matplotlib code that plots the C-alpha trace (Angstrom):
import matplotlib.pyplot as plt

x = [73.5, 73.0, 69.5, 67.9, 66.4, 69.9, 71.1, 73.4, 72.0, 74.2, 73.1, 71.6, 68.4, 68.6, 69.0, 72.2, 73.0, 75.7, 74.3, 75.8, 77.5, 80.4, 83.9, 85.3, 87.7, 87.4, 87.3, 84.2, 85.6, 88.7, 86.2, 83.7, 85.0, 82.5, 80.0, 80.9, 83.0, 84.2, 82.6, 84.9, 85.3, 87.0, 84.3, 82.3, 81.4, 78.7, 76.8, 76.9, 76.0, 74.2, 75.4, 74.2, 75.4, 77.3, 80.4, 79.2, 76.5, 79.3, 81.5, 78.9, 78.4, 81.9, 82.2, 79.0, 80.3, 83.7, 82.6, 84.1, 81.2, 78.5, 77.7, 76.1, 72.7, 71.4, 67.3, 67.2]
y = [15.5, 18.5, 19.5, 23.0, 22.6, 22.6, 25.7, 27.9, 31.5, 33.6, 32.0, 34.8, 33.4, 31.7, 28.2, 27.9, 26.8, 25.5, 23.5, 22.4, 19.4, 22.2, 21.2, 24.4, 22.9, 26.4, 24.3, 26.4, 29.8, 29.1, 27.3, 30.5, 33.5, 35.7, 33.8, 31.8, 33.1, 31.7, 32.5, 34.4, 31.7, 29.9, 26.6, 26.7, 28.6, 29.7, 31.6, 35.5, 36.0, 34.2, 33.8, 36.7, 35.0, 31.8, 32.1, 32.7, 29.6, 27.4, 28.1, 27.0, 24.1, 23.2, 23.9, 21.2, 18.7, 19.4, 19.6, 16.2, 16.3, 17.0, 20.3, 22.7, 22.8, 23.9, 23.9, 26.1]
z = [-4.4, -3.2, -1.9, -1.7, 2.0, 3.4, 1.2, 3.2, 4.1, 2.5, -0.5, -3.6, -5.2, -7.9, -9.5, -8.4, -4.6, -2.0, 0.3, 4.2, 2.3, 1.5, 2.8, 2.2, -0.6, -2.4, -6.2, -6.8, -6.0, -8.3, -11.1, -11.4, -9.2, -10.8, -8.6, -5.6, -2.7, 0.6, 4.1, 6.3, 7.8, 5.1, 5.9, 3.2, -0.2, -1.5, -4.0, -4.5, -7.9, -10.1, -13.6, -16.6, -19.2, -21.3, -20.1, -16.3, -17.0, -18.0, -15.2, -12.6, -14.2, -14.0, -10.7, -10.2, -12.0, -10.3, -6.6, -5.1, -2.0, -4.9, -2.3, -5.6, -6.7, -9.5, -9.8, -12.9]

ax = plt.figure().add_subplot(projection="3d")
ax.plot(x, y, z, "-o")
ax.set_aspect("equal")
plt.show()
């Protein structure tokens, strides 16, 4: 389970975030490319844009559900 107090600094403010448990697998970027990016070092992902419509929200929820280490959180 992702913990807000451990979220990565690169995340934009909002409901969705990635915490420091991220292993950089890239699954969230594949599931929700409009909202997640890999850091330049490719070690972790982060939320660069919060979802702005139902399609993006669904994609973010899919990424959250699929994350193998539960590093994605939703405080909404």
